[in-house]
N, C-alpha and C positions, 0 to 999 in steps of 0.2 A: 533424408527419410522419404520413402515412397508414399505417395498420396493414397488415401483409402477412398475409392469412389463408391458411393452408396446410392443406388437408384432411389428415386423419390418414393416409390411405393413401399420400399423396405423401411423407410424411416418416418413417414408422415402420411396420414390418411387424407383423402381428397376432401376439400372444404370450399365453401364459397368465400372464404376470407380473401380480401383483396391482395394480401401478400403472396398468395399462391402464384401470382404472375412473376415471381422471382426466378422462375426456371431453375429451381434448386436441383433438378436432376442432371443438369449439364455439368461438364467439367469446370472446375474453378479456373479463373485466369491465371496467368503465369506469376503467381504470388512469390514463389521461391526465387525466381529470377530477379524480381524486383528487390526482394529482401537482400540478395547478395550484393546489390548496389549500395547498401547502406554502409555505415562506418566499419562494421565487421565483415569485410568483403570475403574473407575465407572462412570456411567451416571451422568452428573451434575444435581443439583437440579433445579427446575423450575426457569427460568429467568436468570440463570447464563451463561455467555459466556464461552464456552469450549475452543475456539481458540481465545486467546487474543494476537493477533500478532502485530508485528512492521515490517514495510516494507520500503525498499528504496535502492538506489544505495550506494555503499560502502562508499563513502565520504560524503553522504548527512547529516550525523550527526556531521561532523568535527567541532571542536571549532575554527579552523583557516580556512580561505577560500583558495581555489586553484585558485588564481586570473588569472593565465595565462595558464591554462590547458584546452585542448579541452574537452567539455562535452561528455560523462560522464568520469570524472577523475578516474583513477585506482590507485591513490596514496595509499599506505599502508605502513606507517612508524611508528616509535616509538610513535610519538605524537597521531596518529590516534588510535593505539592500546590502548593508555591510555584513549582516549575518549570512546572506546568500553568498557573498563573495568569499567569506571564510569557509562556508560549506562546500562551495564548488572546488576550491583549492584542495580541501581535505578529501572530497570525493575522488578527485584526480589522483591524489597520493595513494588512496586506499584501493582504487580500482573500480569504483562505481562508474558506470558509463552512461546512465540515463536518469532523468528525473521527471516524474509526472506530477504536475502542480494543478490542484483544484483551486479555483478562485482567481485565475488570471483575468477573467472577464466579469463574472457575476458570482454571487454567493448561492442563493437559493432559487432565484427566478430571473430568467431572461425577460427584459421589457418587451412589449409588443413591437416597439421600434428597436429591433435587435441591435442595430449599429450604435444606438445612443448609450449602450451599456458601458462603453469605454470612453472616458473623456480624453482629451488631448494630453493632459498632464499625466493621467494614469498610463496612457499608452506609452509615453516616453520612459516611464519607470519600468514598465514591463519589458520594453525593448532593451533597456539597460541590463535587466536581469538576464534576458536571453543571450545578449552579447557576452556577458561575463561568463555564462555557462559554456558557450561555444569556445571561448578562449581557453577554457580548462578542459576541452575535449569532452564535454558533457552534453549529450543530446537532450532537448527539452520537449516534453509531451504535455498536452493539456488533458486534464480529466474532462470527460465529456459524457453527460447523461444521454442515454438513448431512449427517446420517447418518454422519459421520466427524469426526475431530478433536474429542475430548472425550468419546467414548463408550467408552473402554477399560474402565473399571471396571464400567460397566453391562453390557458384553458379557461380562466375566468372571463376573458374577453371573447372567446369563441367556444361556448358551451358544447357545441356539437362534437368537439374533439374528445370529449370525455363521456364514457358510458358506465360510470360507477365508481371508478377510482379517481378522486379529485387531483391526485398527484401524477397521474399517468395518462398520456394520450392514448386513444383507442387505436390499435394497430390495423383494424379493418376500416377505418375512416381515411379516405384518400387524402384529405386535407392535412391529416397528421403528418404524412410523409412530406408534404410541401413545407411545413414548418420545420421539420427535421432538416431538410435540405438547406433552408435559409440559415439555420444555426451552423451547420457544417461549413457552408460557404464563408460565413463571417469568421469562424474560428481559424480557417486556413488563410483567408485573405488578409486578416488584420495583422497577424504576427508571423514571424519567420519560424514557425514551429517545425519540429522534426517528426511529429506524429501525435497520436492520441491514445489515451487509455480509456476504453469504452466501459460504461456500466449501464446495464438495462434493467437490472432486477432489484436494486436497493430500495426502491419505493413501491415494489410490487408490480402488478401488471393489470391489464384490462381483462375482465371476466365476463364481458357481454356474450350473447349467444354465439355469434360467429367466432369470437376469440376463444371461447371456452372449449371449442373442439380440439384445441391443441394442448398437449401437456406443457408444463412449465418449461421443460428443456426445449421442446419443439418451438414454443413461442419465442423464447429468447434467442434461439438459433436464427429464426426468421428475421428478427430485428437486427441482430448483429451482422448477419450476412448481408442484409440489404444495405446497411450503412457502410460496411466494409467495401462492398462492390462499388458503391458510389464514390467513395474516397479513392479507390484504386483507379477508377475511370478518369478522375480529374487530377489526382496527385499521386502518381504511381510509385514514387520513391519514398513516400511517407511510411513511417512505422505504425502499425496498428496492433494494439494489445487489447485484450478483453479481460476485464477484472470481474470476477464472478460474484461480487458482494450481493448476497440475496439468492444466489443459485446454489444448487447442491449437485454433487457429482457422484455420490456413492451408488446410485441405482444403475444397474447394467442397462436398463431401458433407456437411460439418458445418453449412453455412449454414442449412438449414431448421430445424435444432434451435436454433440461435442466434436465429433469427427468432422461434421459439416462446417462448423465454425472454424475449425483448425485449417481447413482448406482455403480460407480467405484472410487469415490474420497471421501475424508474425509470432505472437505468443499468447498463451492462455493461462491466467492466474486463478488457481483454486484457493481463494483467500484463506479459508479456514481448514484447508487440507481435508475436505470432506470425502475425498476418494478413498481414504484409509479408515473411515469410521466403521463400516460394516465388515470389511475384510482388508487387513493391512497389506495384503499382497496385490490388491486390485489396482493400486496406483501405478505400479510398474507396468502392468498389462495395459492400462489406459494410456500411459505415456507412449508405449510402443505403437499404439493405434493411431496416434495423432500426426497430422502433417505440419504442425508448428511446434515451437518450443513450449514447454510446460513448466509451471512453477507454482509457488505459494507466496504467502506473505513473509515466510522465513522463520516461523515458529512464534513463541509468545513474545509480545512486545508491549511496552507501556504507551498507552494512548496519550499524546501530548496534551496536558491540561492548559487550555487557553487562558484561564483566569488566575492560575496559581503562581505565587512566587516560585522561582526556579530552584530553591533549596528546601522544598517542602517534602520531598520524597527521596528514597534511595533504593531503587529496584533494578540492579543490573540483571540482564538476561544474557547469559554467556554459554554455559554448558548446554542448555536446552536449545539455543539458537545454533551453536556450533554442530551439535549432533544432528539436529533437524536438517541443516543445509548439506552436511556431508552425506547423510542417508539419501536425501533428495538427489544429490549429484550421482550417487552410486546407482540409483534407479533410472537415470536418464534425464532427470530434470535439468533444464538449461536456462531457467528464468526465475527471477524473483522481483517483487515490488516491495522492498523493505520499507517499513513505515518511518516517517520523519522522527528524528530524535532531537532533543534539546541539548546542545553542547554545553550550555551553562550548568547543566546538572551532571554530577560526576558519574552516576549510574548510567545515564543515557550516553554520556560521552564515551565510555569504554565499550558499551554495548555496540554502538555504531562502528567503532573501529574493528571489533572482532568480526562483525557481520561482513563488513566490506572486505577485509582480508580473506575471510573464508570464501566469499563469492569469487574473488579473484584467483584464489589458490585453494580449492577444496581438497586437493590431494595432500596438503600439509596438515598434520593434526591441528585441530582447533586450539589445543592447549598451547602449542607453539605460538599461534597468533595472539593468544591472550598474554603470554609472557612478553612478546615483543611490544604489545600495546602498553603494558604496564611500564616497561623500560622507557618507552617513548614519552609517555605522559608524565611520569613521576621521576624520571631521571635515575631510576634505581638500577644499578649495574651489579651490585653484590648478589651472588646467587642465593644466599640464605634469605636475604630480604625479599628478593623476587619470589621465592617459594612462599614466604609468609604472606606476601601481597596477593599472590594467586589464590591461596587458600582462603584468605579473607574475603575476596570478591565472590568466590564460589559459595562460601558459607552464607554471605549476605543474600545471594540469589536464592539459595535453598531455604533460608529462614522463612521466606514468604511463599515461594512457588511450590514447596512441598505440600502445601495445602490446596493446590490447584491441580486439575486433571493433568496427568503427566503427558497426555497427547495434545494438550491445548496449543492451538495455532490461531493467532488473532491478536487483537488489541485488548488490553486491560484498561478499563476506564478508572482513573483516579478520582475524578469528580464527575457529577452529572454532565453529559456532553452538551446538551442543548440548554443553554442558560445565558444570562446576561450579567452575571456576577460570580465571584468565587463560591463554589459549592462545597458541600461536606465531603469528607474522604470516603466515598462509597467503596473504594477498593478494600477498606478496612471494615466498614460497617455492614456492607451488603455481601461481600464475597467471603469474608471470614466469619466463623461462629465466635461466640464470646470466648470459648476455650481456646480457639485458634489465635484470637487476638492476644490472649494472656500468654500463650506460648511464644508468640512473635515478640511480644514486649520483653520477655525474659531473654530471648536470644539477642535482641538489640542492645541490652545492657552489656552482654559479653562482647558483642561486635564493637560497641563504642570503646570499651576498655582496650580491646586489641588495637583499634585504630590509634588510640592515644599512645599505646606502647610503641607502635611503629613510627610515630611522628618524628622522633629524633633521627631515625634511620633513613628518612625520605628526603632527598635533596630539595624537592619542590614542596616545601612544607605547606604553603598556602592552599595547595590542592588537597592535601590530606586534611587540613583544617576545615575545608568546605564539606568533606565527607562527614566529619564529626558533627558539623552544624546540621547537615541533612538528617542524620540519625536522631539528633536531639529534637528536631521538628516533628519527625515521625512519632517519637516518644510522646511529644505534646499532644498530637492527635489521638494517640491510643489512650492517653490518660483522660482526655476529655470524654472519650467514648466509655471508658470504664466507670 
C-alpha cells in the first residue's frame, strides 16, 4: 500500500510544544521494508489477516481464578505456564501468530528503579513463556503504556512530570521523554520480545496549556510516532502495533493523524470499531488511506473475570465475531488483537476456536469454522447432531447478545474489573433490564433442557455436562437478582 505523505501544516498547527521537534513533516523511515523482514515475509493474499493476534493481561487466560488478588494480578506460576503452553499449541493449530501480553514486567506502575521490576525468578518464568511461544511459531509482544498506564509511581517521585492528570506524564515536559526512553530500553533489553503493542490513551492525556493546543488525535499521534521512531532507530526489526483504547476514529478530522501514525507502525487497532459509528462506510475509506495494517478487537467478547470460578458463565460469541471478522476482511482489514479467552469455560473455548479459524481463513464461511470446532471439541460426527449443536450454541449466544447493541465491538465485563475479590454479575445486573433478565432466564431453561437432550448423542459427555453446569450457575445468579 502506498504511503500517504501529509505535510505538517495540513495536519497540525504550530505550537511551542516540545514534541514539535519530531520533524513530523518528513518522510517516515523505511518501515515497510523492515516489516517485510518479520515472520510474514511475503505480502498476504487478498483477504488474509496478517496480524492474527491474541491480547490480554498475563492471568486473563488462567484455568484457575485469582480470587483474592488485586486486579490486574501478576501471578506467574507453574500452573499458569502450563496454561500458556496449552494456549500456544492451540494458537499454532488455529492460526494465531502473535500474542500481546500485559503484565510481563509490572501491573499498574513501574518502580522508579525500573530494572528492579523483574526479579531473577520472575525473569526465568517470563523467558520460559517466551521460549514456549517461539517453539509454537507465535511472536510475543509486550503491552506498553505510552506516557501513561504504568507511570504513577514515577510521577509521584517527580511531580514536574505531571500537569493535571496524575496518571499521565506531560508530553511537553522534556524529562517525560527521558523516562519513556528508560522504560522502552528496559522492555527490549530484558526479554527477547518480538515487538510491542502501544497504548497512549487509556488513562487520558495531559491537558496543560501547551498540550491543549493539540486535538486528542494529534496529541496521541505525536506520542506514538515519537515512541515508534525511537524503537525503529534501535530495534528496526521489531513489530510495532498501536492499540487505540481510549482513542476514537470516527471523526474525519482525525484521519490525518491516523495516517501519520500508520507511516511509523505495522498495525493499528481500532479497539471498539469506532470508525463505523457515524458512517458505516467510513472504515473502508480509512483503511485505504493508511500505510499500515488495520484491525479491531474482533467484535463482542467476554472480558476474562479474574476472580470468578470458570463455570459461572456461558456466553459464546460466534455469529457476531464471525460476521465482524469477515466484513472487516472484505473491507481490507488485515489485523486483529482478539482478547484472551479462558479455555476452561466452554463458551470461551469454542469462541476462541471460531475466531482463530476465521482470522486464518476468512474466505471460508464462519459457519463451517463453527461446525469444525464443534466436531473437534465434542467428537460429534453425525450430521444431525452437529446441526443441533450448531443451533444450540448460536441460540445461547443470541439469548444474551440480542439485548446488546448489534454493532457492539469490545469486551463485556462479567464482574467489576478493578477489584480484589469476586464481584457481582454486572453483565446481568447492569447491562440487562429486569425484563431482559427475565427473558434471558426463560431462554436458559430451554437451553438447559436442549443440552440435556443432546448429552446422550455427544461422545465427549463431560464437556457437555460442563455446559449444563455453567447454565445452572447463570440461573443461580439470575435467581439471586430476581
